[in-house]
N, CA, C and O of each residue as an XYZ file, in Angstrom:
620
protein
N      -0.488      1.501    -31.834
C      -0.923      2.727    -32.274
C      -0.787      3.237    -30.398
O      -0.642      4.359    -29.912
N      -0.902      1.949    -29.765
C      -1.346      2.249    -28.449
C      -0.250      0.762    -27.804
O      -0.080     -0.300    -28.402
N       0.439      1.229    -26.224
C       0.976      0.292    -25.799
C       0.790      0.244    -25.068
O       1.395      0.978    -24.286
N      -0.302     -0.726    -24.532
C      -1.224     -0.931    -23.743
C      -0.532     -2.097    -22.602
O      -0.200     -3.092    -23.245
N      -0.222     -2.261    -21.106
C      -0.049     -3.330    -20.972
C      -0.935     -3.612    -19.135
O      -0.438     -3.196    -18.089
N      -2.085     -4.285    -19.217
C      -2.222     -4.452    -17.922
C      -3.029     -5.531    -18.032
O      -3.672     -5.910    -19.010
N      -2.922     -6.108    -16.686
C      -2.955     -7.218    -15.976
C      -4.191     -6.959    -15.162
O      -4.502     -5.864    -14.695
N      -5.107     -8.487    -14.997
C      -5.961     -8.226    -13.922
C      -6.123     -9.596    -13.643
O      -6.633    -10.495    -14.312
N      -5.293     -9.586    -11.899
C      -5.132    -10.962    -11.001
C      -6.635    -10.914    -10.457
O      -7.026     -9.928     -9.832
N      -7.620    -12.214    -10.761
C      -8.738    -12.193     -9.730
C      -8.383    -13.401     -9.102
O      -7.936    -14.357     -9.736
N      -8.608    -13.404     -7.561
C      -8.722    -14.634     -6.984
C     -10.535    -14.577     -6.689
O     -11.201    -13.679     -6.173
N     -11.049    -16.184     -7.359
C     -12.165    -16.338     -7.073
C     -12.240    -16.735     -5.473
O     -11.515    -17.293     -4.650
N     -14.119    -15.848     -5.539
C     -14.592    -15.542     -4.370
C     -14.984    -16.569     -3.465
O     -15.094    -16.441     -2.246
N     -15.168    -17.493     -4.071
C     -15.371    -19.127     -3.350
C     -14.272    -19.361     -2.819
O     -14.444    -19.621     -1.628
N     -12.739    -19.416     -3.253
C     -11.834    -20.063     -3.033
C     -11.856    -18.991     -1.117
O     -12.083    -17.786     -1.011
N     -11.719    -19.429     -0.592
C     -11.409    -18.178      0.846
C     -10.594    -18.232      1.263
O     -10.493    -17.598      2.313
N      -9.604    -18.878      0.862
C      -7.697    -19.236      1.481
C      -7.173    -17.919      1.410
O      -7.692    -17.015      0.754
N      -5.989    -17.800      2.187
C      -4.931    -17.149      1.836
C      -3.945    -16.344      0.990
O      -2.860    -16.129      1.532
N      -4.120    -15.882     -0.188
C      -3.273    -15.973     -1.169
C      -2.585    -14.673     -1.636
O      -2.922    -13.552     -1.256
N      -1.581    -14.942     -2.503
C      -0.512    -13.563     -2.977
C      -0.392    -13.849     -4.256
O      -0.066    -14.885     -4.836
N      -0.744    -12.635     -4.682
C      -0.900    -11.642     -5.718
C       0.117    -10.837     -5.697
O       0.349    -10.027     -4.800
N       1.050    -11.098     -7.102
C       2.338    -10.236     -7.594
C       1.852     -9.015     -8.798
O       1.917     -9.553     -9.903
N       1.521     -7.964     -8.884
C       1.411     -7.187     -9.912
C       2.749     -7.116    -10.501
O       3.752     -6.950     -9.807
N       2.786     -7.300    -12.407
C       3.795     -6.947    -12.713
C       4.020     -5.589    -13.269
O       3.330     -4.641    -12.896
N       5.496     -5.399    -14.642
C       5.649     -4.547    -14.461
C       4.224     -3.605    -15.596
O       4.288     -2.441    -15.991
N       3.378     -4.356    -15.787
C       2.615     -3.149    -16.185
C       1.267     -2.216    -15.382
O       1.686     -1.839    -14.287
N       0.080     -1.841    -15.573
C      -0.988     -1.537    -15.090
C      -1.585     -2.354    -14.551
O      -2.573     -2.644    -15.226
N      -1.481     -3.235    -13.135
C      -2.776     -4.195    -13.649
C      -3.387     -3.894    -12.163
O      -2.866     -2.899    -11.659
N      -4.148     -4.383    -11.535
C      -5.800     -4.692    -11.117
C      -5.536     -5.838    -10.704
O      -5.330     -6.798    -11.447
N      -5.497     -5.880     -8.727
C      -5.821     -7.166     -8.196
C      -6.891     -7.206     -7.628
O      -7.683     -6.335     -7.265
N      -6.873     -8.266     -7.572
C      -8.807     -8.183     -6.538
C      -8.091     -9.890     -5.787
O      -7.904    -10.948     -6.389
N      -7.785     -9.490     -3.995
C      -8.185    -10.180     -3.219
C      -9.216    -11.060     -3.025
O      -9.237    -12.284     -2.895
N     -10.016    -10.269     -3.029
C     -11.641    -11.281     -2.750
C     -11.474    -12.367     -0.943
O     -10.450    -11.787     -0.582
N     -11.591    -12.789     -0.456
C     -11.939    -13.768      0.457
C     -10.161    -14.390      1.176
O      -9.151    -14.752      0.571
N     -10.450    -14.275      2.644
C      -8.763    -14.355      2.770
C      -8.138    -13.426      2.966
O      -8.188    -12.279      2.521
N      -7.256    -14.123      3.948
C      -6.157    -12.485      4.250
C      -4.807    -12.611      3.157
O      -3.716    -13.171      3.270
N      -5.189    -12.125      2.489
C      -4.676    -11.980      0.924
C      -3.039    -11.188      1.262
O      -2.833    -10.526      2.279
N      -2.061    -11.423      0.241
C      -0.962    -10.391      0.390
C      -0.936    -10.572     -0.889
O      -0.941    -11.507     -1.690
N      -0.896     -8.943     -0.877
C      -1.253     -8.122     -3.112
C       0.627     -7.019     -2.279
O       1.081     -6.533     -1.243
N       0.945     -7.257     -3.749
C       2.674     -6.628     -4.381
C       2.189     -6.029     -5.325
O       1.821     -6.442     -6.425
N       2.188     -4.947     -4.848
C       1.855     -3.554     -5.934
C       3.636     -3.369     -6.234
O       4.503     -3.068     -5.413
N       3.795     -3.691     -7.818
C       4.746     -2.796     -8.340
C       4.867     -1.955     -8.970
O       4.313     -0.934     -8.563
N       5.770     -1.842    -10.536
C       5.446     -0.993    -11.156
C       4.024     -0.165    -11.830
O       2.977     -0.099    -11.185
N       4.111      0.177    -12.611
C       3.183      1.006    -13.353
C       1.757      1.652    -12.257
O       1.694      1.626    -11.028
N       0.770      2.181    -13.231
C      -0.497      2.556    -12.431
C      -1.224      1.090    -11.825
O      -1.764      0.332    -12.632
N      -1.195      0.763    -10.381
C      -1.788     -0.511    -10.058
C      -2.946     -0.481     -9.263
O      -2.990      0.597     -8.671
N      -3.838     -1.154     -9.014
C      -4.934     -1.185     -8.101
C      -5.686     -2.272     -7.447
O      -6.414     -3.145     -7.918
N      -5.270     -1.954     -6.067
C      -5.467     -3.244     -4.952
C      -7.106     -3.309     -4.772
O      -7.765     -2.282     -4.936
N      -7.527     -4.147     -4.542
C      -8.799     -4.682     -3.950
C      -8.362     -5.827     -3.006
O      -8.036     -6.874     -3.565
N      -8.316     -5.786     -1.828
C      -7.907     -7.106     -0.577
C      -9.115     -7.252     -0.373
O      -9.181     -8.143      0.474
N     -10.059     -6.944     -0.615
C     -11.893     -7.889     -0.498
C     -11.910     -7.933      1.194
O     -11.581     -7.019      1.950
N     -12.436     -9.388      1.579
C     -12.229     -9.188      2.808
C     -11.283    -10.177      3.645
O     -10.711    -11.042      2.982
N     -11.043    -10.144      5.113
C      -9.743    -10.416      5.600
C      -9.113     -9.590      5.572
O      -9.080     -8.675      4.748
N      -8.191     -9.853      6.925
C      -7.031     -9.088      7.051
C      -5.715     -9.077      5.951
O      -4.935    -10.026      5.879
N      -5.611     -7.959      5.186
C      -5.051     -8.377      3.840
C      -3.786     -7.462      4.110
O      -3.621     -6.738      5.092
N      -2.798     -7.671      2.878
C      -1.491     -7.096      3.403
C      -1.164     -6.012      2.048
O      -1.615     -6.309      0.942
N      -0.534     -5.035      2.197
C      -0.373     -4.412      0.512
C       1.031     -4.172      0.291
O       1.639     -3.198      0.735
N       1.365     -4.797     -0.185
C       3.012     -4.372      0.101
C       3.293     -3.579     -1.360
O       3.059     -3.861     -2.535
N       3.960     -2.367     -0.622
C       4.367     -1.099     -2.112
C       5.780     -1.368     -2.116
O       6.532     -1.319     -1.143
N       6.165     -1.757     -3.711
C       7.373     -2.764     -3.882
C       8.621     -0.922     -4.508
O       9.761     -0.529     -4.264
N       7.564     -0.472     -5.252
C       8.347      0.343     -5.844
C       7.256      2.040     -6.557
O       6.385      2.157     -7.419
N       8.011      3.115     -5.535
C       7.117      4.070     -5.964
C       7.405      4.743     -7.346
O       8.505      4.923     -7.867
N       5.995      5.120     -7.887
C       6.007      5.048     -9.243
C       5.919      6.594     -9.462
O       6.154      7.343     -8.514
N       5.576      7.098    -10.722
C       5.528      8.670    -11.156
C       3.661      8.664    -10.834
O       3.014      9.710    -10.895
N       3.142      7.567    -10.565
C       1.418      7.615    -10.710
C       1.162      7.154     -9.226
O       1.442      5.968     -9.047
N       0.716      7.795     -8.176
C       0.228      7.385     -7.301
C      -0.800      6.000     -7.620
O      -1.837      6.084     -8.277
N      -0.290      4.767     -7.029
C      -1.396      3.582     -7.180
C      -2.109      3.575     -6.324
O      -1.835      4.276     -5.350
N      -3.536      2.636     -6.332
C      -4.965      3.068     -6.206
C      -5.043      1.817     -5.433
O      -4.757      0.697     -5.856
N      -5.644      2.257     -3.740
C      -5.913      1.113     -2.732
C      -7.086      1.069     -2.785
O      -7.607      2.183     -2.832
N      -8.202     -0.320     -2.808
C      -9.301      0.064     -2.333
C      -9.381     -0.988     -1.193
O      -8.568     -1.855     -0.872
N     -10.720     -0.632     -0.619
C     -10.871     -1.249      0.667
C     -10.481     -1.639      1.812
O     -10.913     -2.719      2.215
N      -9.504     -0.823      2.696
C      -8.645     -0.660      2.996
C      -9.500      0.009      4.214
O     -10.073      1.081      4.406
N      -9.194     -1.648      5.199
C      -9.715     -1.601      6.946
C      -8.783     -1.276      7.831
O      -7.997     -2.139      8.223
N      -8.715      0.141      8.328
C      -7.750      0.671      9.315
C      -8.332      0.050     10.817
O      -9.541      0.120     11.038
N      -7.764     -0.324     11.440
C      -7.589     -0.475     12.841
C      -7.608     -1.604     13.283
O      -7.785     -2.471     12.426
N      -7.437     -2.102     14.789
C      -7.023     -3.412     15.452
C      -7.660     -4.660     14.312
O      -8.766     -4.621     13.773
N      -6.733     -5.607     14.167
C      -7.212     -6.615     13.272
C      -7.422     -6.118     11.775
O      -8.147     -6.810     11.060
N      -6.878     -5.041     11.285
C      -7.531     -4.584      9.763
C      -5.880     -4.694      8.876
O      -4.812     -5.133      9.304
N      -6.164     -4.203      7.743
C      -5.249     -4.633      7.034
C      -4.212     -3.648      6.772
O      -4.441     -2.471      6.493
N      -3.242     -4.095      6.858
C      -1.453     -3.562      6.647
C      -0.942     -3.445      5.175
O      -0.784     -4.296      4.301
N      -0.636     -1.407      5.220
C       0.073     -1.267      4.495
C       1.632     -1.380      5.069
O       2.075     -1.029      6.162
N       2.423     -2.108      3.732
C       4.390     -2.514      4.132
C       4.354     -1.676      2.993
O       3.752     -1.610      1.921
N       5.011     -1.211      3.469
C       6.270      0.330      2.641
C       7.627     -0.198      3.183
O       8.476      0.645      3.474
N       7.890     -1.428      3.333
C       9.681     -1.152      3.993
C      10.477     -1.758      2.877
O      11.459     -2.473      3.075
N       9.922     -1.380      1.469
C      10.866     -1.368      0.574
C      11.003     -0.412     -0.172
O      11.979     -0.137     -0.870
N      10.061      0.119     -0.062
C      10.386      2.105     -0.338
C      11.246      2.534      0.424
O      12.194      2.771     -0.324
N      11.669      2.909      1.898
C      11.939      3.602      2.657
C      13.214      2.980      2.750
O      13.372      1.778      2.968
N      14.346      4.019      2.540
C      15.761      3.849      2.933
C      16.398      4.075      4.210
O      16.699      5.197      4.616
N      16.594      3.041      4.814
C      17.122      3.382      6.314
C      16.804      3.776      7.099
O      17.458      4.545      7.804
N      15.272      3.281      7.367
C      14.606      3.800      8.413
C      14.421      2.646      9.465
O      13.806      1.616      9.190
N      15.019      2.901     10.733
C      15.107      2.231     11.622
C      13.670      2.307     12.783
O      13.696      3.405     13.338
N      13.152      1.935     12.992
C      11.861      2.323     14.382
C      12.541      2.667     15.805
O      12.063      3.463     16.612
N      13.982      1.787     16.016
C      14.870      2.862     16.887
C      15.057      3.996     16.361
O      14.869      4.728     17.333
N      15.229      4.478     15.743
C      15.914      5.692     15.377
C      15.116      6.779     14.717
O      15.197      7.967     15.026
N      14.393      6.316     13.847
C      13.903      7.486     13.441
C      11.903      7.424     13.871
O      11.152      6.489     14.150
N      11.691      8.927     13.720
C       9.935      8.903     13.260
C       9.879      8.457     12.131
O      10.793      8.475     11.307
N       8.500      7.894     11.956
C       7.972      7.261     11.016
C       7.421      8.832      9.778
O       7.458      8.911      8.550
N       6.904      9.975     10.988
C       6.503     11.090     10.246
C       7.607     11.830      9.435
O       7.337     12.577      8.495
N       9.025     11.535      9.919
C      10.171     11.914      8.782
C       9.822     11.347      7.397
O      10.202     12.004      6.428
N       9.034     10.022      7.153
C       9.418      9.418      5.947
C       7.472      9.139      5.726
O       7.204      8.410      4.771
N       6.464      9.580      6.395
C       5.382      8.931      6.477
C       4.708     10.550      6.220
O       5.062     11.478      6.948
N       3.402     10.807      4.758
C       2.172     11.819      5.683
C       1.363     10.793      5.024
O       1.614      9.791      4.355
N       0.146     11.469      5.502
C      -0.744     10.601      5.185
C      -1.748     12.619      4.629
O      -1.287     13.698      5.001
N      -2.885     12.488      3.859
C      -2.951     13.786      3.186
C      -4.648     13.972      2.879
O      -4.776     14.819      1.996
N      -5.219     13.744      3.076
C      -6.139     14.098      2.407
C      -7.024     15.267      1.303
O      -7.143     16.484      1.436
N      -7.530     14.404      0.264
C      -7.572     15.097     -0.853
C      -8.957     14.405     -1.300
O      -9.094     13.209     -1.555
N     -10.193     15.628     -1.352
C     -11.578     15.364     -1.072
C     -11.293     13.887     -0.534
O     -10.237     13.578      0.018
N     -12.565     12.841     -0.803
C     -12.801     11.975     -0.479
C     -11.917     11.162     -0.086
O     -12.253     10.234      0.651
N     -10.500     11.334     -0.514
C      -9.542      9.992     -0.331
C      -8.589     10.520     -0.032
O      -8.339     11.722     -0.125
N      -7.548      9.174      0.604
C      -6.481      9.752      1.464
C      -5.309      9.235      1.066
O      -5.084      8.024      1.069
N      -4.442     10.164      0.678
C      -3.266     10.107     -0.118
C      -1.830     10.099      0.821
O      -1.589     10.986      1.640
N      -1.022      9.069      0.585
C      -0.037      8.277      1.245
C       1.349      8.744      0.346
O       1.851      8.208     -0.643
N       1.786     10.069      1.171
C       3.096     10.909      0.517
C       4.148     10.182      1.355
O       3.806      9.953      2.515
N       5.607      9.697      0.906
C       6.613      9.231      0.992
C       7.972     10.665      0.641
O       8.105     11.477     -0.275
N       8.599     10.429      1.657
C       9.941     10.817      1.511
C      10.656      9.679      2.035
O      10.617      9.315      3.210
N      11.568      8.923      0.740
C      11.695      8.200      0.898
C      13.256      7.542      1.718
O      13.613      6.372      1.858
N      13.975      8.912      2.175
C      14.996      8.939      2.558
C      14.694      9.672      4.129
O      15.475      9.401      5.040
N      13.898     10.307      4.302
C      13.227     10.988      5.817
C      14.268     12.066      5.704
O      14.585     12.415      6.841
N      14.868     12.675      4.857
C      15.643     14.158      5.166
C      14.694     14.619      5.199
O      13.570     14.346      4.778
N      15.411     15.872      6.071
C      14.364     16.472      6.374
C      14.201     18.045      6.067
O      15.040     18.938      6.187
N      13.309     18.088      5.778
C      13.089     19.674      4.427
C      13.133     18.605      3.134
O      13.266     19.234      2.085
N      13.068     17.353      2.961
C      13.233     16.565      1.723
C      11.184     16.530      1.052
O      10.118     16.955      1.499
N      11.517     15.958      0.124
C      10.617     15.937     -0.664
C       9.770     14.834     -0.379
O      10.281     13.733     -0.176
N       7.922     15.069     -0.318
C       7.345     14.148     -0.416
C       6.562     13.980     -1.197
O       5.680     14.836     -1.271
N       6.518     12.868     -2.092
C       5.792     12.278     -3.525
C       4.260     11.334     -3.154
O       4.104     11.196     -1.940
N       3.634     10.972     -3.646
C       1.860     10.751     -3.202
C       2.797      9.445     -4.031
O       3.563      9.567     -4.987
N       2.403      8.171     -3.253
C       2.864      7.022     -4.003
C       1.644      6.184     -4.262
O       1.412      5.550     -5.291
N       0.531      6.311     -2.658
C      -1.094      5.674     -3.004
C      -1.789      6.339     -2.845
O      -1.593      7.418     -2.285
N      -3.076      5.857     -3.366
C      -4.355      6.518     -2.946
C      -5.579      5.761     -2.526
O      -6.262      5.012     -3.224
N      -5.767      6.140     -1.043
C      -7.003      5.283     -0.307
C      -7.749      6.107     -0.753
O      -7.821      7.312     -0.513
N      -8.846      4.905     -2.011
C     -10.092      4.885     -2.341
C     -11.196      5.383     -1.107
O     -11.154      4.696     -0.086
N     -11.849      6.140     -1.121
C     -12.585      6.730      0.169
C     -11.972      7.121      1.380
O     -12.757      7.417      2.281
N     -10.560      7.209      1.668
C      -9.772      7.609      2.397
C      -9.915      6.546      3.659
O     -10.688      5.593      3.561
N      -9.208      6.744      4.725
C      -8.856      6.093      5.922
C      -9.252      6.527      7.014
O      -9.086      5.549      7.743
N      -9.684      7.364      7.664
C     -10.683      7.686      8.940
C      -9.366      7.443     10.032
O      -9.740      6.964     11.102
N      -8.055      7.669      9.941
C      -7.318      7.092     10.664
C      -6.302      8.334     10.465
O      -6.376      9.015      9.443
N      -5.373      8.601     11.450
C      -4.701      8.946     11.441
C      -3.255      8.340     11.440
O      -3.169      7.472     12.309
N      -1.401      8.632     10.322
C      -0.421      8.362     10.949
C      -0.110      7.301     12.368
O       0.356      6.171     12.509
N      -0.691      8.441     13.354
C      -0.701      7.942     14.561
C      -1.167      6.543     14.543
O      -0.399      5.588     14.436
N      -3.027      6.408     14.701
C      -3.946      5.416     14.492
C      -2.809      4.550     13.701
O      -2.010      4.045     14.490
N      -2.553      4.262     12.345
C      -2.229      3.307     11.988
C      -1.230      2.506     12.728
O      -1.380      1.407     13.263
N       0.291      3.602     12.629
C       1.245      2.793     13.741
C       0.702      2.051     14.854
O       1.002      0.857     14.849
N      -0.126      2.513     15.945
C      -0.497      1.869     17.447
C      -1.513      0.699     16.974
O      -1.687     -0.297     17.675
N      -2.066      0.860     15.935
C      -3.081     -0.403     15.419
C      -2.477     -1.289     14.810
O      -2.961     -2.415     14.701
N      -1.264     -0.946     14.278
C      -0.615     -2.347     13.323
C      -1.230     -2.209     11.946
O      -1.517     -3.246     11.348
N      -1.466     -1.019     11.376
C      -1.822     -1.331      9.980
C      -0.659     -0.711      8.986
O      -0.737     -0.809      7.762
N       0.379     -0.090      9.639
C       1.697     -0.001      8.976
C       2.568     -0.759      8.952
O       2.605     -1.443      9.974
N       3.700     -1.084      7.882
C       4.701     -1.606      8.444
C       5.605     -0.980      7.854
O       5.405     -0.522      6.729
N       6.786     -0.834      8.497
C       8.154      0.255      7.623
C       9.704     -0.351      7.467
O      10.543      0.067      6.668
N       9.857     -1.312      8.316
C      10.889     -1.615      8.620
C      11.098     -2.734      8.020
O      12.032     -2.801      7.221
N      10.029     -4.197      8.344
C      10.065     -5.537      7.797
C       9.999     -5.682      6.559
O       8.819     -5.650      6.211
N      11.062     -5.905      5.259
C      10.449     -6.043      4.434
C       9.432     -7.727      4.270
O       9.169     -8.354      5.297
N       9.020     -8.196      3.013
C       8.235     -9.894      2.817
C       8.520     -9.620      1.469
O       8.319     -8.647      0.742
N       9.023    -10.686      1.325
C      10.217    -11.259      0.047
C       8.915    -11.338     -0.888
O       7.866    -11.158     -0.270
N       8.785    -11.585     -2.334
C       8.005    -11.366     -3.143
C       8.117    -13.447     -3.477
O       7.426    -13.970     -4.352
C-alpha cells in the first residue's frame, strides 16, 4: 500500500570526529553531531543536521521537493554549502553567482533557489530550505566562505 524509503543515519555524539554521511536514493535524515562533518544530500526529500563543528553540506541533485537543512551556521569559520554538482558551467572568473543562486526569505526559513545554468531570465527553483533562516545575504555567504559553487567534493 505504501512505498516508503527512509534512511536515518546518525553518528554517535560521543564520537567527536569528522564524519562523512551519504544520503541514499530515498528520503534520508542525516545527523552529523560533533566534529567537522561532510553530509552528502542526494535524491529524495532529505533532512540534514550538521551538529557542532564546521560542517559541509553537499547538494548532489536538485529534486522536486526542497531538502531541509537544520542548524547551518553562517559566518567566518562556520558551515559550508557546496552546490558545485548542481550548477552547470559556473566559473568564479566568468560568472556572477547571483545569476545562479538566490536566497528567498519564507517566514522564519530561508530558501535556496537555483538557476542551474545561470541563464538570464531563467527559472529559479527551490532546492533547499534552511530551517530558522540564515541571517546572511548571498554576498555574506560568499565573503565568509560559506558557499562553494565551483569545486566538487567526490562522493
